[in-house]
C-alpha positions in Angstrom: 0.1 0.2 0.2 1.3 3.6 -0.8 1.7 5.8 2.1 -0.7 8.4 0.5 -3.3 6.1 0.3 -2.9 4.8 4.1 -3.1 8.7 4.9 -6.4 9.0 2.9 -7.6 5.8 4.7 -6.9 7.4 8.1 -8.6 10.9 7.4 -11.5 9.3 5.9 -11.8 7.0 9.3 -11.1 10.2 11.6 -14.3 12.0 9.8 -16.7 9.4 10.0 -15.7 8.6 13.8 -16.0 12.5 14.6 -19.0 12.7 12.7 -20.1 9.4 14.9 -18.8 11.1 18.1 -20.8 14.5 17.6 -24.3 12.3 17.4 -23.1 10.2 20.1 -22.7 13.0 22.2 -26.0 14.3 21.6 -27.5 11.1 22.6 -25.9 11.4 25.8 -26.9 15.0 26.5 -30.5 13.7 25.6 -30.0 10.8 28.3 -28.8 12.8 30.8 -31.6 15.4 30.2 -34.0 12.7 30.7 -32.3 11.2 33.7 -32.2 14.7 35.3 -35.9 15.2 34.3 -36.7 12.2 36.6 -34.4 12.7 39.5 -35.1 16.4 40.1 -38.6 15.7 41.4 -37.3 12.9 43.8 -34.8 15.2 45.2 -37.5 17.8 45.7 -39.6 14.9 47.6 -36.7 13.7 49.7 -35.9 17.5 50.8 -39.8 18.4 51.4 -39.8 14.9 53.9 -36.9 16.6 55.3 -38.3 20.1 56.3 -41.7 18.5 57.3 -40.0 16.5 59.8 -38.5 19.8 61.2 -41.5 21.2 61.5 -43.2 18.4 63.2 -40.5 18.3 65.9 -40.9 22.0 66.5 -44.6 21.9 66.9 -44.1 18.8 68.9 -41.5 20.8 71.4 -43.6 23.7 71.7 -46.9 21.7 72.3 -48.6 22.2 76.0 -48.3 18.6 76.9 -44.9 17.6 75.1 -44.7 14.1 77.1 -47.7 13.0 76.1 -47.4 14.1 72.4 -44.1 12.8 72.2 -45.2 9.4 73.5 -48.4 9.3 71.2 -46.1 10.5 68.3 -44.1 7.6 69.0 -46.3 4.9 69.4 -48.2 5.9 66.0 -45.1 6.1 64.1 -44.0 2.5 65.3 -47.4 1.1 64.2 -47.3 2.9 61.1 -43.8 1.3 60.1 -44.9 -2.0 61.1 -47.7 -2.1 58.9 -46.2 -0.3 56.0 -42.9 -2.8 56.1 -45.2 -6.1 56.1 -47.0 -4.2 53.1 -44.0 -3.4 51.6 -42.5 -6.9 51.2 -45.8 -8.3 49.8 -45.7 -5.3 46.9 -42.3 -6.6 46.1 -43.6 -10.0 46.1 -46.5 -9.2 43.9 -44.5 -7.3 41.1 -42.6 -10.7 40.8 -45.2 -13.5 41.6 -48.4 -12.3 39.9 -48.8 -13.1 36.3 -52.4 -14.1 36.3 -55.7 -13.9 37.9 -55.2 -17.1 40.0 -51.7 -15.7 41.4 -53.3 -12.6 42.1 -55.6 -14.4 44.4 -52.8 -16.4 46.1 -50.8 -13.1 46.9 -54.2 -11.4 48.2 -54.7 -14.3 50.3 -51.3 -14.5 51.9 -51.8 -10.7 52.6 -54.6 -10.8 54.3 -53.6 -13.7 56.2 -50.0 -12.3 57.1 
C-alpha cells in the first residue's frame, strides 16, 4: 500500500468517527436530560420530607403537653412502620409472582392472612 493511500484512509476514518462522536454526544446529552428530569422531583420530595420532619419536631416541642404528645407520636410511628413494612414486602413479592388472576388471588390471600 502506498503511504498516501494509507493517509487518505486514516483521514476518512477520522471524519466518520468525529461525525459519529458528535451524534453520540447529543444522544448522551438527551439521556442525561431525561435522567435529570426524572431525578429532580425525587430530590425535591426528599428535601420536602426532611423539612416536614423539622416542622413536626418543632410543633411537638412547643406543645402544651410535650411528654404525652411525644409518646403518642412514637407509638403511632412504630405502628405505621410495622404495617407499612409488611405491606412493602408483599408489594415486592406481588410484582414478581403475579402473572395472572389465580396468582393474584394467592398473593391477596397471603396478604390478608399475614
